[in-house]
C-alpha positions in Angstrom: 3.0 7.8 -1.2 6.3 9.0 -1.4 8.1 6.8 1.3 7.7 3.8 -1.2 9.3 5.5 -4.4 13.1 4.3 -2.6 11.9 0.7 -4.0 11.9 1.6 -7.4 15.6 2.7 -7.1 17.2 -0.2 -4.5 20.1 -1.0 -6.7 20.8 3.1 -6.7 19.8 3.1 -3.0 22.3 0.6 -1.8 25.3 1.9 -3.9 24.6 5.8 -3.6 23.7 6.0 -0.1 26.8 6.3 2.9 26.2 3.8 5.7 26.4 5.8 9.5 29.5 7.2 11.4 31.1 3.7 13.6 31.3 6.0 16.4 27.8 7.2 16.5 27.3 3.2 15.8 29.7 2.7 19.0 27.4 4.5 21.0 23.9 3.5 19.8 25.6 0.0 21.1 27.2 1.1 24.3 23.7 3.4 24.9 21.7 0.2 24.1 23.9 -2.5 25.5 24.0 -4.4 22.2 25.5 -7.9 22.6 25.0 -11.7 21.3 21.9 -12.4 23.3 20.5 -8.8 22.2 17.1 -9.4 20.2 16.3 -6.4 18.0 14.1 -5.1 15.8 15.1 -2.5 13.0 12.5 -1.0 11.3 12.6 0.8 7.9 16.0 -1.2 7.2 16.1 -0.2 3.5 18.9 -2.4 1.9 20.5 -2.7 5.1 23.2 0.1 5.7 22.5 0.1 9.7 22.2 -3.3 9.5 25.7 -4.6 8.9 27.3 -2.6 11.0 24.9 -3.7 14.0 25.1 -7.3 12.6 28.6 -7.1 13.3 28.0 -7.0 17.1 26.2 -10.8 16.2 22.8 -9.6 17.7 19.6 -11.7 16.8 18.0 -8.9 14.5 14.7 -8.6 12.9 14.2 -6.3 9.3 11.2 -5.1 8.6 11.6 -3.7 5.4 7.8 -2.1 2.7 9.8 -2.1 -0.3 10.2 -5.7 -1.6 13.1 -4.5 -4.2 14.5 -3.2 -1.2 14.6 -6.2 1.3 15.7 -8.5 -1.6 19.2 -6.2 -2.0 19.1 -6.6 1.8 18.7 -10.0 2.4 21.7 -10.7 -0.6 24.0 -8.3 1.6 23.2 -9.5 4.7 23.1 -13.3 3.7 26.6 -13.7 5.7 24.6 -12.7 8.8 22.6 -15.7 9.8 21.1 -14.1 12.7 19.5 -11.7 10.3 16.1 -11.9 9.2 14.7 -9.7 7.1 10.7 -9.2 6.8 8.7 -7.7 4.0 6.4 -5.8 6.0 4.5 -2.3 7.0 5.3 -1.4 10.7 2.1 -0.2 11.4 0.2 -3.3 10.6 3.3 -6.3 10.9 1.9 -8.2 13.8 4.0 -8.2 16.5 6.3 -11.3 18.1 5.2 -12.9 21.6 8.5 -12.3 22.7 9.6 -9.0 23.4 12.8 -7.0 21.9 15.8 -5.6 23.9 16.5 -2.9 20.9 14.3 -1.1 18.1 16.4 0.7 15.7 15.4 2.9 13.0 17.6 4.9 10.6 16.8 7.7 9.0 13.0 6.0 8.4 11.5 7.0 11.7 9.9 10.2 10.0 8.2 8.1 7.3 6.7 5.9 9.8 2.7 7.0 10.6 3.2 9.2 13.7 -0.1 8.4 15.6 1.4 4.5 15.5 5.0 4.4 15.5 5.8 5.4 19.6 3.5 3.3 20.7 3.8 0.7 18.7 7.1 1.2 19.7 6.8 0.5 23.2 4.7 -2.3 22.4 7.9 -4.1 20.8 10.0 -3.9 23.3 10.5 -5.2 27.0 10.7 -3.3 30.5 14.3 -1.6 30.0 14.7 -1.9 26.1 15.9 0.8 24.3 14.3 2.8 21.5 17.0 4.5 18.9 16.2 6.5 16.1 18.7 8.2 14.0 17.8 11.3 12.0 19.6 13.1 9.4 19.9 16.4 8.4 21.7 18.0 5.6 23.5 20.7 7.1 25.2 23.6 6.0 29.3 23.4 5.3 31.5 21.6 2.8 31.2 23.4 -0.3 28.9 26.1 1.0 29.2 28.4 -2.2 27.4 25.6 -4.0 25.1 24.2 -1.7 24.2 28.5 -2.2 24.1 28.5 -6.0 22.1 25.4 -6.1 18.9 26.4 -4.6 19.0 28.8 -8.3 18.4 25.6 -9.6 15.8 24.0 -7.6 13.7 27.4 -7.3 14.0 27.2 -11.5 12.9 23.3 -11.3 11.4 22.2 -8.5 7.8 24.4 -8.1 7.5 22.6 -3.6 10.8 24.8 -3.6 10.5 28.1 -1.0 12.6 31.0 -2.2 15.4 31.3 -0.6 16.1 28.1 1.4 19.0 27.4 2.5 21.0 25.1 4.6 21.1 25.6 8.5 24.5 24.8 10.6 24.3 21.9 12.7 24.2 24.4 15.8 21.0 25.9 15.0 19.2 22.3 13.8 17.3 21.8 17.3 17.0 18.0 17.9 13.2 16.8 17.9 12.2 14.8 20.7 8.9 15.9 22.1 7.2 13.0 21.2 9.8 10.4 23.0 9.3 12.8 26.3 5.7 13.0 27.0 5.2 9.6 26.1 4.8 7.8 29.8 6.0 4.5 28.2 9.4 6.3 28.0 12.2 7.3 30.2 15.5 8.6 29.8 16.2 10.3 26.5 19.7 11.1 25.3 20.7 13.1 22.0 24.2 12.1 20.6 25.5 14.2 18.0 27.6 13.7 15.0 28.8 15.9 12.0 31.0 15.1 9.1 31.5 15.5 5.5 31.1 13.7 2.2 33.2 14.9 -1.3 31.4 13.9 -4.2 32.2 13.4 -8.1 29.6 15.2 -9.8 28.5 11.2 -11.0 28.2 10.5 -7.5 26.5 13.8 -6.6 23.8 12.9 -9.0 23.0 9.3 -8.0 22.6 10.8 -4.5 20.1 12.8 -5.3 18.6 10.4 -7.1 17.5 8.3 -4.0 15.6 11.1 -1.8 12.1 11.0 -2.8 11.6 14.9 -3.1 13.5 14.4 -6.8 12.4 10.9 -7.5 8.4 12.5 -7.4 9.4 15.3 -9.8 7.6 14.6 -13.8 10.5 13.5 -15.6 11.0 16.5 -17.4 11.8 19.1 -14.4 14.0 15.8 -12.7 16.2 16.1 -15.8 16.4 19.7 -16.1 17.0 19.7 -12.4 20.0 17.2 -12.3 21.7 18.9 -15.5 21.3 22.0 -13.5 23.3 20.4 -10.7 25.9 18.8 -12.4 26.6 22.0 -14.7 27.3 24.2 -11.3 29.5 21.0 -9.9 31.5 20.7 -13.0 32.1 24.4 -14.4 32.3 26.2 -10.8 33.6 23.5 -8.6 35.9 21.4 -10.9 34.2 17.9 -10.6 33.7 17.5 -6.5 31.9 18.9 -4.1 31.7 17.8 -0.1 28.1 17.9 1.4 28.1 18.0 5.6 25.6 15.8 7.4 24.5 16.1 10.7 22.7 12.5 12.2 21.1 12.5 15.7 20.9 9.0 17.6 17.9 9.4 20.2 18.2 6.6 22.2 15.1 6.4 24.5 14.1 3.7 27.4 11.1 1.5 27.3 9.0 2.7 31.2 8.6 -0.1 33.0 4.7 -0.7 33.5 
């Protein structure tokens, strides 16, 4: 399964993947009432990019991570937070504790969960009035625009799954997908907060980021090496060894309805 490919690159994932903007984390805390007494369930924490920020609020966190290598890195990185407990398990099959949680958080991982299970189980995990907070990360048009237009030629050459003419969309054309929360009678009051940010990478740093994406990791070695060589050459020869990538983060918060 594609969602299991990250586990083979846990250390690289921890080093290369960016964390989340402090302003977005502050909004998450505000909208969910996060504090030292909060009981938080984080699903799919990876190596703890969001977990470390949430732990700074002093809350009790149970983090359920599918990959054993990812979970091991998360435990090491979160060793200074005694209120964080990292479990290695598949969320869909993980038995929920008897005491419900105040917050269920999931950052850039909700799409990997079984859509037939994820919203209902999130509701099961939360107390009435508790909050589900989902962060969705999009790759948006902006930054080094010429690079991202030209690099599609590399993908069309080396990745057969690439649709011809595919281009990044500006943030204003990316519509939040909140239907499954709005149509679930067990949740109320969906709120969406959106934040853009640009990150500049050297060619080495950008290649490292690409190697944490499931689609790149799933390519056979010949195609993957050809693609990465093409990307690196484009950065080095046309962009002076540095490119800027624009991310759009969406924070979706909804409230567990009273039964």
